[in-house]
C-alpha positions as CSV (number, residue, x, y, z in Angstrom):
1,X,102.1,148.0,78.5
2,X,99.7,147.7,75.5
3,X,97.5,150.9,74.8
4,X,94.2,150.4,72.5
5,X,93.1,153.7,70.6
6,X,89.9,153.9,69.3
7,X,88.2,156.9,66.8
8,X,85.2,158.0,66.7
9,X,84.2,159.5,63.2
10,X,80.3,160.4,65.1
11,X,78.7,160.0,61.4
12,X,80.3,163.2,60.1
13,X,79.6,164.8,63.0
14,X,84.1,164.4,64.0
15,X,84.4,163.2,60.3
16,X,83.7,165.6,58.6
17,X,86.2,168.4,59.7
18,X,89.1,165.7,61.1
19,X,91.1,162.9,59.2
20,X,89.9,160.3,61.4
21,X,91.7,157.8,59.1
22,X,95.3,159.5,59.1
23,X,94.8,160.4,63.1
24,X,94.0,156.3,63.1
25,X,97.8,155.6,61.5
26,X,99.6,158.2,63.1
27,X,98.5,157.8,67.0
28,X,99.8,153.7,65.6
29,X,103.6,154.9,66.1
30,X,103.4,156.5,69.5
31,X,105.2,154.2,72.3
32,X,103.1,151.5,73.2
33,X,100.2,151.5,70.8
34,X,99.0,148.2,70.6
35,X,96.2,148.9,68.2
36,X,94.9,152.0,67.2
37,X,91.6,151.8,65.3
38,X,88.6,153.9,63.9
39,X,84.9,153.7,63.3
40,X,82.1,155.3,62.8
41,X,80.4,155.1,65.6
42,X,82.5,153.7,68.7
43,X,79.2,154.1,71.1
44,X,77.6,151.9,69.2
45,X,77.8,147.8,70.3
46,X,79.6,147.1,67.9
47,X,81.8,149.8,68.5
48,X,82.1,148.3,72.0
49,X,82.4,145.1,70.8
50,X,85.3,145.8,68.8
51,X,86.9,147.6,71.7
52,X,86.1,144.3,73.8
53,X,87.5,141.6,71.3
54,X,90.7,143.8,71.1
55,X,91.2,143.6,74.8
56,X,90.5,139.7,74.7
57,X,92.7,138.8,72.4
58,X,95.5,141.3,71.7
59,X,95.9,141.7,75.7
60,X,95.3,145.0,75.6
61,X,96.3,146.7,79.4
62,X,94.6,150.6,78.9
63,X,92.8,152.0,76.6
64,X,92.2,155.6,75.1
65,X,88.8,156.2,72.8
66,X,88.6,159.8,71.4
67,X,85.4,160.8,70.1
68,X,82.2,163.1,72.4
69,X,82.0,164.7,74.9
70,X,82.9,162.6,78.3
71,X,80.1,163.8,79.7
72,X,77.9,161.5,77.1
73,X,79.5,158.5,77.1
74,X,82.4,158.0,80.0
75,X,80.6,155.3,81.7
76,X,79.6,153.7,77.8
77,X,83.2,153.0,77.4
78,X,83.7,152.1,81.3
79,X,81.6,149.0,81.0
80,X,82.4,148.0,77.9
81,X,86.5,148.4,79.6
82,X,85.0,146.9,82.8
83,X,83.0,143.9,81.2
84,X,86.0,142.7,79.1
85,X,87.9,142.2,82.6
86,X,89.7,145.3,82.6
87,X,89.9,147.3,85.2
88,X,87.1,150.3,84.5
89,X,90.3,153.0,85.6
90,X,92.2,151.7,83.3
91,X,90.2,154.1,80.7
92,X,90.7,157.5,79.2
93,X,88.0,159.4,77.1
94,X,89.4,162.4,74.6
95,X,86.8,164.6,73.3
96,X,87.6,165.5,69.5
97,X,83.9,167.0,68.5
98,X,83.1,169.6,71.7
99,X,87.6,171.0,71.8
100,X,88.4,170.0,68.3
101,X,85.8,169.5,65.1
102,X,83.2,172.2,65.9
103,X,85.4,174.4,67.0
104,X,87.4,174.4,63.7
105,X,86.9,174.5,59.5
106,X,89.9,174.1,58.6
107,X,90.5,169.9,58.1
108,X,94.6,170.1,58.2
109,X,94.2,172.0,61.4
110,X,91.7,170.2,63.3
111,X,93.3,166.7,62.7
112,X,96.7,168.2,63.4
113,X,94.9,169.4,66.9
114,X,93.0,165.2,67.1
115,X,96.7,164.0,67.2
116,X,98.4,166.2,69.6
117,X,94.9,165.8,72.2
118,X,94.7,161.8,72.1
119,X,99.0,162.0,72.0
120,X,98.8,163.8,75.3
121,X,95.4,160.8,76.1
122,X,97.9,157.8,75.1
123,X,100.8,159.1,77.7
124,X,98.0,159.9,80.6
125,X,97.0,156.2,80.1
126,X,100.8,155.2,81.3
127,X,99.7,156.6,84.7
128,X,97.1,154.4,85.2
129,X,96.7,152.6,88.2
130,X,93.2,150.5,89.0
131,X,90.9,151.9,91.6
132,X,88.7,150.3,93.6
133,X,84.7,151.4,93.9
134,X,84.3,151.6,98.0
135,X,81.5,151.8,99.8
136,X,81.4,154.1,103.3
137,X,79.1,155.5,105.6
138,X,77.5,158.6,104.5
139,X,76.6,161.2,108.0
140,X,72.8,161.3,106.8
141,X,73.7,165.5,107.1
142,X,73.6,168.4,105.1
143,X,75.4,171.7,104.9
144,X,73.8,174.5,102.2
145,X,76.1,177.3,102.8
146,X,74.2,181.2,101.8
147,X,70.9,181.8,102.9
148,X,70.1,183.0,99.7
149,X,66.7,181.7,97.3
150,X,68.9,179.3,96.7
151,X,70.2,178.0,100.0
152,X,66.6,178.0,100.9
153,X,65.1,176.2,98.7
154,X,68.1,173.5,99.0
155,X,67.7,173.3,102.7
156,X,63.7,173.2,102.1
157,X,63.9,170.3,100.0
158,X,67.2,167.7,102.0
159,X,64.7,168.9,105.5
160,X,61.2,167.7,103.6
161,X,63.3,164.5,103.0
162,X,63.6,163.7,106.5
163,X,67.4,164.7,107.2
164,X,68.8,167.1,109.4
165,X,69.9,170.4,108.0
166,X,72.5,173.2,109.0
167,X,71.6,176.6,106.8
168,X,74.7,179.0,106.6
169,X,74.0,182.2,106.2
170,X,76.6,185.1,106.8
171,X,74.4,187.9,107.4
172,X,72.2,188.7,109.8
173,X,69.2,187.8,108.2
174,X,68.9,185.2,105.8
175,X,66.9,186.1,101.4
176,X,69.7,187.2,99.7
177,X,69.3,189.5,97.0
178,X,65.7,187.8,96.0
179,X,64.2,190.1,99.2
180,X,65.9,193.5,97.5
181,X,64.1,192.6,94.1
182,X,60.2,193.9,93.6
183,X,59.0,191.7,91.2
184,X,59.7,189.0,89.7
185,X,60.4,187.9,86.0
186,X,58.1,187.1,83.1
187,X,55.5,186.9,85.5
188,X,56.0,189.8,87.2
189,X,55.0,188.3,90.6
190,X,56.0,189.8,93.7
191,X,59.3,188.8,95.0
192,X,58.4,188.9,98.7
193,X,55.2,186.6,98.5
194,X,57.4,184.0,96.6
195,X,60.1,184.8,99.3
196,X,59.0,185.7,102.4
197,X,56.9,182.1,102.8
198,X,60.0,180.6,102.3
199,X,62.5,181.8,104.9
200,X,59.3,181.4,107.3
201,X,59.5,177.7,107.0
202,X,62.8,177.4,106.9
203,X,62.5,179.2,110.8
204,X,59.6,177.3,111.8
205,X,60.6,173.5,110.2
206,X,62.0,171.3,112.6
207,X,64.8,169.6,110.4
208,X,66.4,173.1,109.9
209,X,68.7,174.4,112.2
210,X,69.5,177.8,110.7
211,X,72.7,179.5,111.2
212,X,72.6,183.8,110.2
213,X,75.3,185.7,110.6
214,X,77.7,182.8,110.4
215,X,80.7,181.9,108.2
216,X,81.9,178.4,107.1
217,X,85.9,179.0,107.8
218,X,87.1,175.7,107.2
219,X,86.2,172.3,105.8
220,X,87.6,169.0,106.9
221,X,86.5,164.7,105.9
222,X,85.7,163.2,103.2
223,X,83.2,163.3,100.4
224,X,79.9,161.6,103.1
225,X,81.8,163.1,105.9
226,X,82.7,166.7,106.1
227,X,84.1,167.8,110.4
228,X,83.3,171.8,109.4
229,X,84.4,174.4,111.9
230,X,81.5,177.7,111.4
231,X,82.2,180.9,112.6
232,X,79.5,182.6,114.8
233,X,79.7,186.1,114.9
234,X,78.6,188.1,118.1
235,X,75.2,190.0,117.3
236,X,75.8,191.9,120.4
237,X,71.8,191.3,121.2
238,X,70.5,188.4,123.1
239,X,68.5,186.3,120.2
240,X,66.2,184.7,123.2
241,X,65.1,188.0,124.8
242,X,64.8,190.1,121.5
243,X,61.3,190.5,120.2
244,X,62.9,192.6,116.6
245,X,60.2,196.0,118.4
246,X,62.5,198.1,117.0
247,X,63.0,200.5,119.9
248,X,66.8,199.8,120.8
249,X,66.9,201.2,116.8
250,X,65.6,204.2,117.1
251,X,66.9,205.1,120.5
252,X,70.6,205.1,119.5
253,X,72.7,208.1,118.7
254,X,73.5,207.2,115.8
255,X,69.7,206.9,114.1
256,X,69.9,207.7,110.3
257,X,73.1,208.6,110.1
258,X,74.3,205.0,108.9
259,X,74.3,203.8,105.0
260,X,72.2,200.9,104.5
261,X,73.5,198.6,102.9
262,X,69.6,197.0,102.0
263,X,69.0,199.7,100.6
264,X,72.5,200.3,98.9
265,X,72.9,203.2,101.0
266,X,70.3,204.7,99.4
267,X,68.8,205.0,102.7
268,X,70.1,205.5,106.2
269,X,69.9,203.1,109.2
270,X,70.8,202.8,112.8
271,X,73.8,201.1,114.1
272,X,71.6,198.3,115.4
273,X,69.5,197.3,112.9
274,X,67.5,194.5,110.5
275,X,68.4,194.4,107.3
276,X,64.5,194.5,105.9
277,X,61.0,194.3,108.4
278,X,60.3,191.1,107.4
279,X,63.8,189.5,108.1
280,X,64.4,185.5,109.4
281,X,65.0,185.9,112.2
282,X,63.8,188.9,112.9
283,X,66.3,189.7,115.7
284,X,68.3,192.7,116.1
285,X,72.1,193.7,115.1
286,X,74.8,195.8,116.1
287,X,77.0,196.6,113.6
288,X,80.7,196.3,115.1
289,X,82.0,198.2,112.3
290,X,80.0,201.5,113.4
291,X,78.6,201.0,117.0
292,X,80.7,203.7,119.2
293,X,80.5,201.6,121.9
294,X,81.7,198.4,120.2
295,X,84.3,200.4,118.6
296,X,85.6,203.0,121.2
297,X,84.2,200.9,124.3
298,X,81.8,204.4,125.0
299,X,79.0,205.7,124.0
300,X,78.0,208.9,125.3
301,X,77.0,208.9,128.5
302,X,75.7,205.0,127.9
303,X,74.6,203.3,124.9
304,X,71.0,204.4,125.1
305,X,69.3,201.0,123.0
306,X,70.5,199.5,126.3
307,X,69.1,202.1,128.4
308,X,65.8,201.6,125.9
309,X,65.8,197.8,125.5
310,X,63.1,196.7,128.6
311,X,64.0,193.1,127.8
312,X,68.4,193.7,128.5
313,X,68.3,191.6,125.3
314,X,71.3,194.0,125.2
315,X,74.6,192.4,125.6
316,X,78.0,193.9,124.8
317,X,80.1,191.7,126.9
318,X,79.1,189.1,123.4
319,X,81.6,187.3,121.4
320,X,83.2,185.2,118.6
321,X,81.9,181.9,119.1
322,X,83.5,179.2,117.1
323,X,81.5,175.3,116.8
324,X,81.8,172.7,114.6
325,X,79.8,170.2,112.7
326,X,79.7,166.6,111.4
327,X,78.0,166.5,107.8
328,X,78.2,164.1,105.2
329,X,76.7,167.2,101.9
330,X,77.8,170.2,101.2
331,X,74.9,172.2,99.1
332,X,77.7,175.7,98.3
333,X,75.0,178.6,97.4
334,X,76.2,181.3,97.8
335,X,75.1,183.4,95.2
336,X,76.7,186.4,93.6
337,X,78.3,189.6,93.5
338,X,76.9,192.6,91.4
339,X,79.5,194.0,88.5
340,X,80.8,197.1,90.1
341,X,80.7,200.1,87.5
342,X,83.0,202.2,88.9
343,X,85.9,200.2,87.0
344,X,83.4,201.2,83.7
345,X,83.3,205.3,84.5
346,X,82.9,206.4,81.0
347,X,79.2,205.5,81.8
348,X,79.5,208.1,85.3
349,X,78.4,205.5,87.3
350,X,79.9,207.6,90.9
351,X,80.0,210.4,89.1
352,X,76.3,211.4,88.1
353,X,73.8,211.2,90.9
354,X,71.5,209.7,88.1
355,X,73.5,206.5,87.1
356,X,72.3,203.7,88.5
357,X,73.5,200.3,88.7
358,X,70.4,197.6,88.9
359,X,69.6,196.7,92.6
360,X,70.3,200.7,93.2
361,X,67.2,200.7,90.7
362,X,65.2,197.8,92.6
363,X,65.5,199.7,95.3
364,X,64.1,202.6,93.6
365,X,61.3,200.4,92.4
366,X,60.2,198.7,95.8
367,X,57.5,199.1,97.5
368,X,59.6,199.4,101.0
369,X,62.6,201.3,99.5
370,X,63.6,204.9,100.5
371,X,61.6,206.3,98.2
372,X,58.7,203.8,98.3
373,X,58.4,202.5,94.7
374,X,58.2,205.9,93.6
375,X,61.0,206.3,90.6
376,X,63.1,209.3,91.6
377,X,66.5,211.0,91.6
378,X,67.1,214.1,93.7
379,X,63.1,214.7,94.0
380,X,62.6,214.3,90.7
381,X,60.8,212.0,88.7
382,X,62.7,211.1,85.1
383,X,61.2,212.2,82.4
384,X,63.4,209.4,80.2
385,X,65.3,206.0,81.2
386,X,68.1,204.3,79.2
387,X,69.4,201.3,80.1
388,X,73.1,199.9,79.5
389,X,73.7,196.5,79.1
390,X,76.1,194.1,79.0
391,X,78.2,196.3,81.8
392,X,80.8,193.9,82.5
393,X,80.3,191.7,80.3
394,X,81.4,189.9,76.9
395,X,84.3,192.8,77.6
396,X,87.7,192.0,76.8
397,X,88.6,194.1,80.3
398,X,86.3,193.4,82.0
399,X,84.3,189.2,82.1
400,X,84.7,187.8,78.1
401,X,81.5,185.5,78.9
402,X,77.5,186.8,78.4
403,X,76.5,187.4,82.3
404,X,72.6,185.3,81.0
405,X,70.4,187.9,82.7
406,X,71.1,191.7,81.5
407,X,68.8,190.3,78.2
408,X,66.1,189.3,81.1
409,X,66.4,191.9,84.2
410,X,66.6,194.8,81.6
411,X,63.1,193.6,79.9
412,X,61.7,193.2,83.8
413,X,62.7,196.7,84.6
414,X,61.3,198.3,81.9
415,X,58.3,196.7,82.4
416,X,58.5,198.6,86.0
417,X,59.7,201.7,84.0
418,X,56.2,201.7,82.1
419,X,54.1,201.0,85.4
420,X,55.3,203.2,87.9
421,X,56.2,205.8,85.3
422,X,53.3,205.7,82.4
423,X,54.4,208.4,80.3
């Protein structure tokens, strides 16, 4: 086997920190390396021609290029290798710019690291196998997992192009966290005013099949041809009969006694509920974890919700249903969970009633929230508000990375505090 190795100086981006000449000489000593060269810009036409010339004249079997990120120039070098008559997948690329020269100041250290990275690439190159491009038929249907604003927008854009789209959401309604927000930053526009029309568009779109209160159980197949198993959870409500009048919820024996997750448990709901007034679909769902009839098989003398529903939509005989769909494309838009501040007891969350997380604050300032938009803690309006940023992020004991949202989020909420409490 003959392997050609080409190290790029990338102007001074690499050469300023890595001794590329030394690297090339050391790599030349590795078994099966037929040629090891360095050049100022390997991605340039002269650089590519150098590789092509060696492939033809030295009969190279594999090519390794050590330069910048593969995201930038891997297609460039694969094309050059292919033009020289070599299978494009007999090419291996190693990043010694972002992974080496840009993250080190000591030239000796960076040079040794570059040698190790390239050595690894040469070893991998020995095991490369030829691959051939193949065209396969693609099922012209899409699955979007997650019914938040990202999943909603993705579904609408795919469906508008004429493709059948399945939108799967595990909760009873689409909308996600954006439905819990009062305003959006930086324009401070009404969140519901942006989101609600898109939710309605999803429900009405002829190319979208909405599978709310459902979860993806399994995915088999390969690119362009996936077989997806979806679990449809029982609502214990016939959605064809339910008109969303709410009489059942008002009649529930547990009315106003179950913490409302949509309001971050700052308010109470019934065992039969819709998450929020603008829910799509606007169909009631019975909470299996709290409904007496579902848990115990008995609700007093009889279930009051069933008695109250004159459309006979309540159906406790419903069972879980498994359906299988075939799709060609899958979009994962499963959203996020907020960091659990209980893991940081030093901030007082969970022990001090006036310490809230961001979404709890959102529900307080929302006109549709438990306090109808008034910032009140135990019935009193606070005189001072403190925002603690980066809780759970940039933290060795939490997530070491920056959340990238809390600065913007805090700025938005600070504006909202000034609007709600001007003095």
